N, C-alpha and C positions, 0 to 999 in steps of 0.2 A: 476969209475969202468966200464970196458967194458967186456961184456960177449958175447962170440961167441958160438952159438950152431949150430949143424948140424941137418938137418931134412931128410925126406924121399928121397929128391933129391940126397943126398950123396950115398944112397944105390943104386939108379938107375944109378949112374955114373956121375951125374951133381954136380956141386959145387954151393950151394946156401946158404951162411952163413946168419944167422940172428944176427944182432947186437943189443945189448941192452945197451944204454947209461943210466945207472941207477944211482940212488942215493944210499948212504949207508943206507941200510935198517936194522933196529933193529930187534932183535928177539922178539917174542911175549911178553915175560915177561917184557923186558925193555920198549917195546912199550906201554904195558898196564900201567906200572908205570908212564910213561911220560904223557899218556892221562889222567890218574887219577889226576896228578898234575895240568895239564891245566884245566881240568873240575872243579876241586876244586876251583881254582882261579876265574873262570868265574861264577860259581854258587854263591860263596861268594859275589862277586860284585853285584849280583842280589838278595841277601838275600834269596836264595833257598838252600835246603839241597841236597847235592850230595849223593844219595842212593848208587849208584854203577856205575862204568865205566868198560866196558869189551871190549875186542877185539876178534872177531871171524873171521873165514875165513882165507884166505892165507895172508902171509905177503905182497905179491904184490898187492892184492885186499882186504884189510881189511875192515871189517864192525865194526864200532865203535858204541857201544850201551851205551848211557848215560841215566841213570834213575835219575830223579829229583823229589822233593816233597816240599811241604810247608803245614802248618797246615790245611788250608781250601781247599787243593787240588790245582793242577796246571792248567793253561789255555794254549790255543794254543799260546798265546802271550809269555808266559814263555818259552815254547819249542822253539819258533822262536828266542827269544833273546839269549838263550843258544846256539842254533845251529849256529847263526850268530857269536857270540863271539868266539866259539871254531874254527869254520871254518876260521875266520880271522887270527887266530894264526897258524893253521895248514897249510894254503895256503902259508904262508911266510916261513915255515920251510923246512928243507931238510932231516928230519929223517923218513918221512912217504911217502909211494907211493902216487902220486897225484890221483890214482884211488881208494881212500878210499870212503866208504859210511858212512855217519853219521846219526844215528837214535837217536833222543831225545824224551823221553816219561816219563810218570809217571810209578811207579813200579806196578801199578794196585791195585785193591781191595784186592786180595789175594797175596799180595807182599811177596817176599821171605825175610826171616830174615837172614841177612848176618853176624851179629856180636852180641856179648853179649849186646852191647848198644841198638841194635834193640829189643832184648827180653825185656830189661828194659823199653824201650819207650812204648812197647805194653803190659805191665802187665795189666791183666784184659781182654784181647782180646782172642777170640778163635783162635786156631792154630793147625796145624798138624806138628808133629816132627818125623823124622826118625833118629835113633841113629846108630852109627858105630858098636856098640856091643849090645847084648841083655841085657836088664835090667829086671830081674825077668822073663826071657823067652820071652820078648817082645822087638821089635825094632821100631814098628810103634805106635805112640801115637796120639790121637785126643782128644782135650779138651781145657782147658783155662790156659793161663800163669798166675800163681798165684803170684809168687814173684821171686826176684833174691837175692841170699845170697852169696856175694863174686863172685866166678866164677861158682856158682851152680844155675841151673834153677829149680825152684819148680813149678811143672806142675800138674794140676788137670785133670787126664785122665778120659775119660767117662767110661771106662771099669774097671780100676784098682784103681781108686781114686788117692790120692796124690803120685807122683813119683818125685824123686830128681835125677838129673844127671848133671855132669859137662858140661859146654858149649863145651869144646873140644871134647866131645863124639858125638856132633850133626853132622850128615852127611848132613841133609837138613831140612829146616823148612820154613813153609809158614803160613801166616795168613789165617783164614777162614772167610767167610762172616757170620755174626751173623744175620740171617734173622729175627728172632723175634725182635731183637734190632732195625733193620732197619725199620720194620713196626711200632714199637712204636715211633721211632724218627720222622718218616714221617707222622704219623697219618693215615696210610692207612688201617685201619680196625683192627680186633682183630685176635689174634693167637689162636690156639687150647687150650693153657694153660689158656687163659683169658675167655673162654666160660663157 
């Protein structure tokens, strides 16, 4: 593929074409699907969980964000191994611009919940949930994931008690840090409730 573009010199009377000998670039959805497929293979090989892979930025200069996890948390070595594995595959490919940037990290303590499987995995944890439509006049919930019943999330909201909603109605959800639980687990003193 050769792209010829004209710039300001054309307007001023000079001819200064810019040639781009490019590769066949995929659109973002296809690129994201391909990156997910590659990241899943590499993380499986290293016995790590692929939490999410996303592509942001332009197609010509994409930023690939890979979020990985394991039960006891990930290390710098885990991130480096995944980065090296994915880069080795991408650098041999012709479906992505060579100007990509790869970021590999943990999803963080207040990780986003991307699927019903994530809700199921974190039953008992504190979370914030925003729904697409109001439930009893409320869209934002803060509390604890109580249970999963089929495709329904049972949530113990701090202000309204137990709330049930279908996973498909979730617009965004994140875990919240349970400070009291962290203090108890790490033996770092007492909380207000223990005094």
